[in-house]
Each structure stands twice: as C-alpha cells, then as structure tokens.
N, C-alpha and C positions, 0 to 999 in steps of 0.2 A: 474648774477643779484642777486642771493640769498646772496652771500658774501657781495655785496655792500649794499643791503637792511639791512642785519643784522647789518652791521657796522653803518648805519644811525640811526637805532632804538637804538642801544646801546649808541651812542653818545647822543641822545635825553634823554634817561633815566639817564645816568650817570651824566647829568648836575645837578641832585639832590644829588649826592654823593660828599663828600668833597675830594679834592686832587686826581682827577682821574689819574693824571700823575704818582703818587706813586703806584696806583693800577696796572699800566702797568709794573712796575718794578718787581713786585712779583706776581707770578701766585697764585691766591687764592685757598684755599681748597674748595671742594664741600661740603658745609654744609647744603644745603637745604633739604637733605634727613634726617637730624636730627630735622626738624621742623614738628610738628603735628598741622596743622591749626584747627583741630577739638577740641583741648583743650579749654575748656570754652564754647563750644557750647551747652552743657547740663547743668543741675542744674540751677544756677542763674548767670552763667558767662557772658552771653549776648554777646558772640563773634560771628563772622561769618566766614565761611570757604572759601569764594570766592577769586577771583583774585584781587590783588592790588599790587602796587609797593611802596617802602618807601615814606610815607607822600604824596601819590598820591591823586589827586582830585577824581578819579574814584575808587569805590569799587564794582566790578561786582560780584554779589553773588546771590545764590538762596534764595527766600523767601518761608517760609513754614507756617507762621501764620502772622496775621495782628494785632491782638489786645491782650492786657494783658501785665503784667510786663515782662514775659519771651518772649515777641515778640519785645523787644527793638531793637534788631539787625535784626529782620525779620526772624530769623532762630532759630530752636531748634532741637537738635539731636534726640529727641524722636518722631518727626513728620515723618510719613511715606510718606507724600504727598508734592510735590513741586508745588507751585502756579505759578512760573515763575522766571525770572532772571532780577533783577533790578540793577541800576548802582551806587547807593549811599547807604552807610550803616554806622552806628555808631558802634564802637567797645567797648562793655562792659559798656555802659551807663545804668543808672537806669531809664531813661525816653526815650521813643521811638520817632523817626522821620525818615525822608528820605524814602528809598524804592522807588526811582524815576525812571521812564521810564522803565516799565516792558516789557520784551520780553518773549514769550512762544511759542515754536515750537509745531505744531499740524499736524494731517493728516485728510483728509476728510472734512466733514462739521463741523466746530467747534461751540461750545457754544459761545455766546456773553458775558454771565455772568461768573464770576470767581467762581470756586468751593471752597470747604473748606476741611480741613483735616478730619473733622467729617463727611462730606458728599461730597466726591469727585465726585459723579455722578451728582451733582447739577450744574456743570459748568466746564469751562476749568481748568485743573490742571492735575497732573499725579502722580501716585505712583512711588516710586523708585525701580529699580531692586535691590534686596538684594545683597549687596557686591559690587555693581558697583560704589559707590560713593567714590571718592578719591580727595586729594588736596595736592599740594606742593606750596611753595611761588610763587605767580604769575600765578597759574594754578589750574583749578578745572574741574572735569568731573563727569558725572553721566549718567546712562541710564534710560530714562523715560519709565516705564513699560507699561503704557496704550497704547502708540503708537510705542513702541520699537524704540525710537529716542535716539541716542547718542548725548549728549550736552557737549561741551567743551568751557571753558572761559579762556581768558587771558587779560592782561591789560598793558597799558603804563600809564604815569602820568595823562593825560587828556582824555584818550580814552580807550574804551574796545573793545575787539574782540571776537565774537562768532563763533563757528563752529558747525553746526548741521549735523548729518548724518542720513538720513531717510531710512527706509526699502524699498526694491524694491517693485514695484507694488502698491505704495500708491501715494496719491496726497499731496505733501509737502505743508505745510502752516505755517504761523507765525502770531501771534497776538501781536500787539504793543498797550499796555494799558497805556495811558498817565494819566488816572485818578487813577491808582493804587497808594496807599499810605499807609504807616504804621500808626497804631493807629487811623485810620479813620479820619484823619484831614480834615478840610474843604478845598475842592477844589474850589478856587476862579476863576481859569481859567484853562481849558484844551484845548489846541489848537494843531491840527495836520494838516500837509499839504503834499501832494504828489508833489515833485519837478519834478521828471521824473520816468521812469519805473525802475530806479536803486537807487533812493534817496528819503528819507522822512525826514522831520524836524518838530519841534514843540516846544511848551512851556508849562510848568506846573507851576502854582502859587498856593501855599497852605498856609493856616494859621493854625499853630499847635503850637508845642513847639517853633519853630521859627515862629514868627508872620507873617513875610513876606518872604516867601521862594520861590525863582525863580530858575528854572532849564530849560535851553534850550538844545535841542539835535539836532544832525544831524546824520542820519544813511545812510550808503552806503552798497548796497547789491552786492554780486558777480554775481548774476543772475537776469534777468528781472522778474518782478512780475506783476500780475494783482491784483486789490484791490477792496475792498468796505470799506467805512468808516462807523462807527457806534457810537452811543451814548447810554450807558446803554444796553438794550436788543433790540434796534431797529436800523436797517440799515438806513443810509442816502440814498438819491437817487443815482443811479448807476453812474451818471455823476459827482457827487460832488467830487472835488479834495482837498477841505479843510473843516475843521470843527472846530468850536469854541463852545464847549459845555461840560458841566460837564460829565465826564466819556468817553471822546472822545477816540476812538481807531481805529486802522486799522487792517483789516483782509486781509492777503496777501496769494496769491497762486503762486507757482513756477512750471511751467509745464515741464521744461526740465533741470533738475539738472544733472551736470556731476557727475557720480558715486553716485548720491543721496546725494551729499554734498553741503551745503549752508554755505557761510561765510558772516559775517556782521561786519562792522566797525562802531563804534558809538562814537562820541565826545559829551561831555557835556560842559556847560558853565553857569555861573551865570549872564552873561552880555547880550548876545543876540544869535540868531541862527547863525549869521555869525561867532561869536566867537566859537561856537560849531563846525562849519564846519572847521574853521582854525585849531582847536585843533586836529581833527581827521585826516585831510589831511596832517598836518605837522608831526604828530607822527606815523601814520600808513598809509603811502602813497601807499602800494601795498598789494597783497593778499598772504602774506606768514605768516600764523598762527604760524608755527614752529619757525620762526625767532623772532616774537614778544614774544613768550613763552620763547625762549632761552635768549633773551635780559632781560626779567624780572627776570629770574633765575640768570643771571650774576649780576644784580644790587643787588639782595638779597644776593648773595654770598659775594659781596663786603661789605655789611652791616654786615652780620653774622661773617665775618672774622675780625671784630674789636676785637674779643676775641677768643683766642685759648685755649682749655681745654685739660687737661690730668687727667685721673682718674675719679672716680665716676662711677655709674652704667649707662647703656645705657639709662634707663628711666630718670635719673637725667640730663644727657646731652641733651636729647630731651626736657625735661621741661625747661632747661636753654635756649636753642636756640629758642624754641617757645616763651619764655618770651622776648627774644631779638627781635624776629619777631613782637610780639604784641606791643613792645615799639616803633615800627617804622611805625605804621599805622596812628596815628594822633599826633599833628595837621596836617590838610590836606592843601596842596597848594590850593589857591583860586584865582590864577592869570592865565588868559588865555595866550596862546602862544604869542599873540601880546602885552602882558603887561597890558591889561585892567583887572579891577576887580570891583566888587560891594562893596562899602564901608558901614560902619555901619551907615552912614548918608543917605543911599539909593541912593547915586549918583554913577555914573560910573567914575572911576579914572584910571590914567595911572601910573603904578608902575615904579619907577626908578630902574635901573639895580642894583641888589643886595638887593632890598627892596620889594620883592614879598610879597603879602598878603597871610596869612594863616587863617584857620578857625578851629573850634572845640577846644576850650580852656576850658577843664574841670578842672579849676584851684583849686577848693576846694579839689579835689583828687590829682592832679598832682604836686602841689607845694611840697609835702611831700617827694617823692622819685624819681618820673619821671624826673622832671627838674634837681635835683641834679645829677642824672645819666647822663643826657644829657650834663651837664657841664664837665663831664669826657670824654665821648665817642663821643660827637657831639656838642662841644661848639659853633662852627660857626653857626649852624642852630639854636641853642638856642638863640644866639644873634639876628638872623633873627626873631625869635618869639617875642623877646623883642621889636624889631623895629615895628612889627605888633601891639603889645599891645599899644605902644605909638601912632601910627597912629590912632588906633581906639579911643584912648583917645581924640585926636585932632578932630576927626569926631563926637564924641558923648558927650564930655564934662566930662566923667568919665572913669577911667580905667575899663576894662572888668571884670565881675564876672564869667560868664559862657557864652561865645559867641558861637553862632551857625549860620552858613550861613549868616553872616553879620547881625545878630540879637543879641541883648542882651536879654538873657532869664531870667536873675535875679535869676538863680537857685542856691540853697544852700546859704551859708552865708560867711561873711568875705570879705576882699578886698585883695585877695592873689596875685594879680599882684604885690603887694608890695614885697612879698617874692621872687618871680621869678626875679624881676628887681634887688633888693638889693643883692641877692645871686650871680647873674651873675656879677654885678659890683664889689663886694668885692672879687670875684675870679679872677678879672682882665679881664673879658670879657666885654669890654666897647665900642664896635663898634655900638653905637647908640647915639641918641641925649640925653646926660646925663641931661642937664638942663631942657629939656621938660619932660623927665622921672621924674625928681625930682618935677617938678611942678605938674605932675599927682599924685605923691605920697602924696604931701601935701593936695591935694583936696580929695583924696580917703576916708579919715575918716569922712568927714564933711557931715552933713545933708543938701542937696541941691535939692529942687524940682522945681527950676526955670530954672537953666542953662543947664539942661540935658533933652534930648528928651526921653519920655517914650511912648511906643506904646499903653499901657493900664494901668489901675489902679493896676492890679495885679503885673505887672513888676515894676511899680513905687514903690509899697510897698515893693517889694523884694530888689530892688537896693538901695532904700532909706528908710529902715525900721525906725520906730520911735526910735528904740534902738540907732541909731546913734545920734539922737537929744538928748535923755536922757543922753547918754554917754558924750556928749559935755556940756550939761547944768547942769546935776546933778552929773556927775562924776561916775555914775553907771547906770545900766539898770534895772529898776524895773520889776519884773516878772508879776506884775499885770497891767503893761502898754504895754508890748510887749511879743510876743511869742518867745520861744527858747532863753530866755534871758541869761542863763548861758553860753551856747555854743557860742552865739554871743560875749559876753563879753570876754571870754577866747581867742577867735580867734582875736578879735579886739586888745587885749593886745599884742598878738604875732605879729600881723601885724604892730602895732605901734612901737614895738621894732625893726622890720626890717627897718622901716622908720628912726628910731633914728640912726641905724648903718649907713645908707646911709648919713644922716645928718652929723654924726661925720666924716665920710670919706671925705666929701666935705667941712669940716670946718664950718658948720652951727651950732655953739655952742648953740644958743638959741633954735633952732628947736630940737636939740639933747636933751636938758634938758626937753623940753615940752613933747616930745614923750617917753622919758624914764619914766617920771611920769605916763603917760597914760599906759605904758607897765606893771606897777606894780599894776594896779587896779584889777588884778585877786584876790588879797588877800581879797577883799570885799565879795567874794562869798564862802569863805572857812569857814565852821562852825567847829571850833576846838572841839566842844563837840561831834560831830558825826564823824569827820574826812573826810568829803566829801564837794564837791562844791554843793551848792544848791541855790534855788531861793530866792531873797530878795525882799520884798514888798516895795512900794514907801515910807512907813512910817519907813523903816529900820528894820522891823521884818522879821524873817524867814518864808517862806511859809510852811504851814502845811496842811495835813500830809506830812511826808517825808519818802520815801522808795527808797533806792539806786538801787534796782532791777527793779523799775517800769519804764515802757516806754509806752507813748501814742504817737504814730508815728506822728511827726511834729506838735503836739498839747500840748507840755509841755515845760520844761525849756531846753531840750536837743535835739540835731539834730541826728536823727537816732541812738539813743543810750540811755544810762541811766547814772546816776551819777557815777556808778562804772567805766565806761569807760571814762567819760569826766573829772573826777577829776584829771587826770594826764596830761591834756593838758596845760602845762606851759613849753614848750620845751626850751624857752629862758632864764629861771631862775630856774633851778632845785635846786640850793642852797636855793633860796627863798621858793620854795615849800616844801623842806625838813624842813626848819625852821618852817613853818606853822604846820607841823606834830609833832613838838617838838624835832627835831633833827634826826640824822642818824639812831639810833636804832628803834624808832617807825616808821620812814619812811620805813625802810626795812621790818618791821613786816607787815605794811599795804600793801606794794607791794607784799610780799609773799602771803597775803590773797587774793589779786586780782586773782592770778593764781591757787588758791587752793579751793576757795569757790565753792559751787554748781552753776551750770550754768543756773539755772532756771531764766527766764525773766518773770516778772509779769506785768499784765495789759491786758485788753480785746482787746486793739488795739496796741499791742507792735509792734515795728518796725521790718519788715521782713529783714532789713539790718543787724540785730544783728546776725551774723553767724560766723562760724569758731571759736567756743568758746573753750577757755582754762580757766576754771573757769569763771570769768566774763570778761576776755580779749576777744575781738571779732576781730579776724584777717580778717573776711570777710568785714569789713568796716574800712575806713581810720583813724578815730580818734585814734584808738589803735596802729597804726603801729610803733610808736616810743617807746612804753612802755617797751618792752622786753630789750631794751638797757639801761634803766635807772640804772640797777644794776652796770654798769660800773662807774657810777658817785658816788657810795657809797662804792666802794672798794670790790664788790663781783662779779667780771667778770665771774666766773664760772657759775653763775645763768643765765647770758645773753647767754653764750655759750650753756647751756642746753636747754634753751627756743628757741633759734634760730634753733638749731638742730631739736627740736620737731616740730616747725612750718614748716620748710623746708621739713621735711620728712612725716608729717601727714596731711598737709593742701594743698599740691600741688601734683597732680597726672598726669600721662601720659594717660589721657582718657578724654572723653567729659565732664565729671563732675570733671574736674581737678582743679577747683578754688573754694575757699570757699566763694566767694562773687563776685559781679560784677567786671569785669576786669577794668572798669573805665578808659578807654583811656590810658592804659599802666601803671597805678599806681600799681596794684597788681603784675604785671610782674616786674616792676622796683624794688619793695621790694625784690623779689626773687633774682634778678640779684645781687644787692648790697650785700644782706645778704649771698648769696652763695659765694661771693668773700671775705667775712669776714669783710666787712666794712658797715657802715651806718651813714648818716648825720642826727642827731637827730633834729637839729635846723638850717634849711636853713637860710642863713644870717650870720651864723658863719661858716667860711670855715674849719671846723674841722669834722673829721670822727672818730667815735668810733668803736672798733673792736669787732667782734663776733666769729663765728665758720665757717671757710672756708669749703666748701663742696667738693672741688676738690683738688687733689694732686698738681696741678699746673694750673694757669690761667694767660695767657699773654694778657694784655689789650694794644692794639695798639692805641696810642694817636695821635691826629691831628698834634702835633708838631714834629712828627717823632720818638719820644721816646717810650719806652715800659715799662709799669708798670707790674711787675710780682708778683703774689701771690703764694707762695709755702706752702705746708703743709706736713711736715714730719710725718711719722707714721700715716697717716690719714686712718680712717676706720669707719665703722658703730659704733663700740664700742668706738673708740678713738675720742670722741667728745669734749674733754676738752683741753684747751691750757695751756701748762706748761711753754712755753717760746716763745717770739716773738721778732724779730729783724728787723730793717730797714737798708738795705744795710750793714748788718753785725754788726750794733750797737744795743745792747739790748735795748728794750723799757721798761721804768719803769712804764708807765701808758698805758692803752689801747686806745690811741688816736694818730692819725696822722693828718696832715694838707693837704689841697688841693694842696699846693705848693709841698709837699712831693711826691704826685702822679705825678704832672706835670714834676718833675725832672726825672722821670723814676727810674729804680732800682728795688730792690726786697724787698718785705715784706714777711718774712719767719716765719711761725708758727711751733712749735713742739707740736704734739698732744699726748694725753694720755687717757687711759680709766678712769683715776681718776682725779678729780678736784684739782687744786692747791689752797687750801683754806688758806687764810691769816686772821689774826685777824681783 
C-alpha cells in the first residue's frame, strides 16, 4: 500500500513539473539539503519557512505575528511564539494578506482567544522549544514548548497535511480558527460546519489587500473528535454543528489517539467546499504522512536539478539553491482538481486542459529578472502565466498590474504585463492567443475608467491613474497633477517600448512608430543642468526645491526611491540616456558617482524600501537591479564584474537575515541566480543578456528542449573576480553580450578569471 500510495502522490505532484518522462531517465541528485527555507525570514525579507510544493496553491506555514510590515508573510524569525499554522502565505511581498484557516494543537482546556508574541499568556499560542524548529523543501517541524507538542507539516499542490504528536497523559485538542487573518483584514464571513466526527469544512471571506478573497476548506482527521463551536471568546450551544459568525472556530478533543499522534488532511479551494474536498481527497487519499513528504521532496529535487553547480563555498551553494527554491513558490496554481477556478470577474470558470489559472502576479517586481529567468529554465510554465494574464484581461478589461486571489489590487505602477508578454513572444514562447494578447497590450497604456471593473475608488485610481490621461493628452505627466510622476513616466516609456517591439514583430508598422515615440518621452524628465530625472510641472517648469537624495515614501515623484536610483531607469535606450548626459565620459562619471557617494537618504518619511545600499544604489528594491550592468554598455565591463561580485557576496547571506530587501515573489532570488551564472537581461523585450562575474567554477543549466547550457569559469576564486577572456562554444566574444538563442542552442560559455581587471581605453 505504501509503495502504491507514494506513486499516486508523486504522479499528482509531478503534473506540475515539465517533462516528467525525462526525469525518469536520469536519477536526480538530492539537492533539498542545500536549501535553507529560513533565508529571508528575518530582517525585511518577508519569506516563510513552511511546506509548499512548486507553484502550489497551499503554503502551510507557521504564523508568528499578525500586523505590521514584517508580518507580510505571517512569520518573522525573531518571534519566539507560534500562533498556529495556516494554509496560505505570500512570499516576500511588501504588503500582507492571506494566513487562511489556522490550525493550532493544544492540550487541556484551551483559550478561545489567540495570544500574542508580546503576551503569550493572553490566549492560545505557544513558545518554540529552542533548536527544535527545522525545515526542508516541502516539510516543516517544530516542538511547541507550552504543551510539548511536536508539529509537522507537509503539502501537495492543493492540500496540506499536519501531523501532531501529543505527550502522554494529556487531553489532545485542536483549534481551527476560520477568522484568523494577517493584517487584521475585515472578515466578511467566517463559516464552519461539522460534517461528521472525522470531517470539518468551512468558508472564509475577507476584504483586505485582495478586496474579495474567498477560501473554502475541507479537513479530514485520522481519529474521531468531539467538538464545541465558538465565536470570539464565547462558545455556541453544545448541540450546534455549524456556525456562521465573525471569528468562527472549532475546539476539538481527541480521546483515544494511537501513540498520541494525530494526522489531518486539509484541502483548500477558491471555488467552494466541494472543490476543497475534491482537492484533498484526490491528492492525499490516505494516511501516509511520510509518503506525502517524500513526494514533495521528489518534486523539489526535480526543480532544483534544473541547475548543477560545481565550486563556490557551501554557503554560496545554499544561497543559490534557496534562491532557486524561492523562485518556485509563486505565481500559485489557482485551479481546483476538477478544473474550476474563480476568475477576475468573480465568476466560476472551467479551465481548459493546459490553461490552468494562476494567481499572485507581482509584476512590478518580477518582470525585471524573475520572468526572464523563467524563459530559460521554465518557459512552458511562463507561457501558462501569459495565458493566465490574457484570460484575466478578457475577464476584467485590462491586463493585470498586481493580481492577488482573483483580485486586481492596483499595487505599484506601470503596465508590466506588456514586458512579460513581449519578452516571451520575442524569445519564441508563443503558445498563447497572440492576437488577444496584442489587443490587451494596445489597451494597457490608455486611460479608461468606463470599460474596466473597479472594486473601489482607490484601486480605480491606482489602475487608471490620471498620469495615463496626461501622458496621452499632454505627452508627459505633470508632477503637480499626479503623484509619483517621474517613476510612472519612466516605466510607461519602457512598457511602451515593449509594446513597440511586439508591434514590429507582428508587422504593425503604425503601432510600432506610435509606441516608439512614446518610449522616448523619458527625455522630458531629464534636467541636463543637474544630471537627474526630476518632476516637471504642468507649465513646463522644473519642480523646486530638488534634492536627489530626498525621499517621501509614495508621496513624491518617485516610487520607493529617490532621483539617484530612478534616473537610470531607461533600460530600453541606454544610448539615448548616455546622450542626455553628454556622451560616454560624463555618463561613466555619473555612474561611478552613484556607487561612491554617501548612502544617506534624506527626508522625514523616506521609503523603508531603500535598502542594500552601495552609495546610492539600492539593491534591496527593484528599480536599481539593472544598474550595475550598465558599465557593459560603455566599454567598462570590469566595473560590472566588480559590482556584481560585491553585491553577490555582501548582500546575500545564508541566514534568516540573508536578503537586503523584500524577496518580492522571487525577484531578489532571480537576480542572484542570473548574476551568479554570469548573465543578466537588462531590458526584457530585447532577448539579449549581458555578462557579469560567474560565481561558480561550473554551472550546468538543463533546458526544457533537452539541451544543456554550461557556464564555466577558469581560475575562479574570491580574489579572481575579473574576466580576462570569455568564449561561447570556443569562439572568443568581442563584447560582453549573448542572445537568448545562444542559450537555447546549448553549449558552453567559458570565462577566464583573474585578480586584475582587463582595462581597455
């Protein structure tokens, strides 16, 4: 039975992995021991350590705090107390949500209210036994000190499995808290129902970052229970078997546990309770925790074996494989086992085979490095995400900005679906409705408050800021008419360039010319007298006073940054940006100063996202991520190599505080992966990669087409960080650039490293 069950679970999970037949031909190496899921759980990384499989719907993880910026994932490594284990979490976001359907094992007569890290005696929660907490991909465990309970978690795609071991001589219990939510979002509905003495189901509907967030669950227990339902701090009548009330919860007792051990299987769904039941019964049909854990590990090994490394330190290898792990957490599958899903139009749909729906698109972050990375190691799924973006466009009338749980949140700026779609298409990944995608691209830049559904005024203003209107009617965005005008204008220019490239590839000459003109509007914000991008008033005058170090978080001309960081965001026209500076020499001088000036940020309300500073370069936030590679465009590649080495080795660590900023759904990790391979795509939409400093002596990237792209670095060491020679398949490269096609062909990119830079005039 165990062999059969393990096989069934493995089949279910590997449905998420591309080309499983090829995986059977080659026994993968066990790389999960090289992953540290606690990287980023401290500082401001906002990751979580719990159980998840690649791109899974369920993220079963402990919650340690509910509110505040560092509670975005529900977990922080500094917290000594665990509030319980919930089934959905966001990885590295700067805004919090989820934390749905919390389970907390207890003994004796439990509190009905939840305690806090500051006051654990005020309700149910537990301290951790020091040293008992550990995690590997797909598995988490901890011993809860207050009741001496061992808690273990694992997961499949759509379901989670708990195993709790209670001490002898106690009365085992469990609290299911449907009202538990991160960031104290409004609970519009909390429903819980006892199905029988082994099963419970329910529904949670909240209004928060996601304005209409539905989670249904179905839980199955290995042992019979007795129960009382409660709301807040009051029990319902003893005979009540269902409860629809804010703060609804169930308090369960288990009188006769075998060896003091309780197992629970929990399915979730965004569709209905039957969908949640189907998900758990289909993916975890039996009581074999070890088999589910092993299957999750097998799927993770399949993912991690996309890249084989040689060389580097043990910490560097752990950071790399943890980054690869973090790059496979979101976007999350949002389609039930039976093919149903909740759409952006709030209706229930049936997904066609191969067109499953996904959620959690942090596009402002991920268009920069995450999606380019996926076009190399995971292009089929990246195409699936493009199909999802197109479907959401059809359902909502506009391409997503930052989609969460079938909700447009309107978070951040730009219309970066354009970047993801154009980059995929121009790299030959075209398994989607190209004409519908192009239709969405043409509509994305336009100010339209009529044809699109907006849940409230805030999201309407974010998705359709008046900056779009002014960009259309005036040809620029006045800073006295719209907030964050410079950042919006620069990102609009880049996105318009992406649309132009798509238009050119499709033979749409008029559209190409229109959007190329729009892509050059960045020049209107560059003040040659001061050498920075700055706000322009409606009358054409510069906004004063001006201080390039100044930041007023989300209340000035720049998004989560200042003019020092944003003045470089013209990735699509570096030659044009150089010309604005007066040519190559003054451009280099200004770029040098970015990395050498003092790191002081001025302003009483400066953005907390400006972190990981090297001079005024801020690696902890995404707008800076391409800048170190700009030296390659001006003939000084040794400076790119030096900076890449510095960032890789001083801003990433193998510990909880191992990230210099929010992980942001894989973006911080994707930068590390690409950069440690010695390549980076500065301008997605242009299928060209520029070269940096490879971190490992050899990296083999196994491509979906069956070929292998190998990066070698001779004489590589801590001191030998400069490239003196580079060749592709034995042919010396004259410039530090290769194409996406070069990678897809397979072969070897070989660097020769030295302790001294190869400086050219």
